C-alpha positions in Angstrom: 57.8 38.0 23.1 58.5 35.1 20.7 57.3 34.8 17.2 54.0 32.4 18.2 52.9 35.9 19.9 53.6 38.0 16.9 51.4 35.8 14.5 48.0 37.5 14.7 49.6 40.9 14.5 51.5 39.9 11.1 48.6 38.3 9.7 46.5 41.8 10.3 49.2 43.7 8.9 49.4 41.3 5.9 45.7 41.4 5.3 45.9 45.2 5.3 48.8 45.5 3.0 47.3 42.8 0.6 43.8 45.1 0.7 46.2 48.1 0.0 47.9 46.6 -3.1 44.4 45.4 -4.4 43.1 49.0 -4.1 46.0 50.6 -5.7 46.2 47.8 -8.4 42.6 48.1 -9.6 41.8 51.7 -8.5 38.7 50.1 -6.5 36.4 52.5 -4.4 37.8 52.3 -0.9 34.1 52.4 0.7 33.2 49.6 -1.6 36.2 47.4 -0.6 35.6 48.2 3.1 31.9 47.0 2.6 32.8 43.5 1.1 35.4 43.2 4.0 33.1 43.8 6.7 29.8 42.7 5.5 30.4 39.0 6.1 30.9 39.6 9.7 28.2 42.6 10.7 25.4 41.5 8.8 24.9 38.3 10.5 25.9 40.2 13.8 23.2 42.8 13.1 20.6 39.9 12.6 21.3 38.2 15.6 21.0 41.3 17.6 17.5 41.9 16.3 16.7 38.1 16.8 18.1 38.5 20.3 16.0 41.7 20.8 12.9 39.9 19.5 13.2 36.9 21.8 14.8 38.4 25.2 14.4 42.2 24.7 13.1 44.1 27.7 13.4 47.9 27.0 10.5 49.6 25.3 12.1 50.4 22.1 12.3 47.8 19.1 15.0 47.0 16.8 14.4 46.5 13.3 16.1 46.0 9.9 15.4 48.2 7.2 16.3 48.8 3.8 19.0 51.0 2.9 18.8 54.3 0.8 18.7 53.6 -2.9 22.1 53.7 -4.3 22.3 56.2 -7.3 
């Protein structure tokens, strides 16, 4: 195993450590931090899945996007 094979793993560990440092430095809510990191990926993916279900879906159930519960 050479250094080029380890670059993705080093990148992931580095991002994780940076998130932990940020969390400890600003005492940020971990749930909000995870949401900010994952939202740019999963929100478009969810919309793509709903679009694909409307266009090509063959099952009897329908996928829809619904508003989340109101934050207090």
